[in-house]
N, C-alpha and C positions, 0 to 999 in steps of 0.2 A: 694764272690759275693752275698751270701745270706744275709750277714750283710748289704750290700748296699741297698738291697731291703727293709730293715727295716729302715735304717738311713735316706734315702732320704725322705720318707713320714713324718717321725718324724720331720726332720729339716724344711720341708715345713710347717708343722702344727705349729711348734713353731714360725716360721717367720710370719705366718698369725696371730697368737695370739699377737705377738709384734706389728704388723701393726694395728690391731684392737685396742689395748691399746693406741697406739700413736694417732690414729684418735679420740678415746674417749676423750683423754686429750685436743686435739684441739677443739673438740666440746663443752667441758665444760669450755673453756676459762682459761686453766691453765697457758698460756703463755702471757697473756695480759699485764702484768706490770713487765718486766724483770729488769728495772732500779729501780723500787721501793724498792726491797729488798736490793740492794746495797746502796741506800741512807739511808734506815732505819738502816743498820748495822753501818754506819759511823756517824749517828746522835748522839747528846748528850742529847736528850730529854727523857732519861730513868733514872730510879733510881736504886741504888744498892739493895734496899730492895723492895720486892713485896708489893703491896697495900693490906691492910686487907680486 
C-alpha cells in the first residue's frame, strides 16, 4: 500500500505534464498542416544532392 501512495501522485503528475505538453503543441500550431507532410514526401521536386 505504501507503494500506491507514491505511484498515484507520480502518475497524476506525469499525466499532467503530458497534457500540458499536448496543449502547448496545440497552442503553437504544430498540427495545422497534417496533409502537407504527406504530399511533400511523395513529391518529385527534390534533388539527390544538397544545394551548396
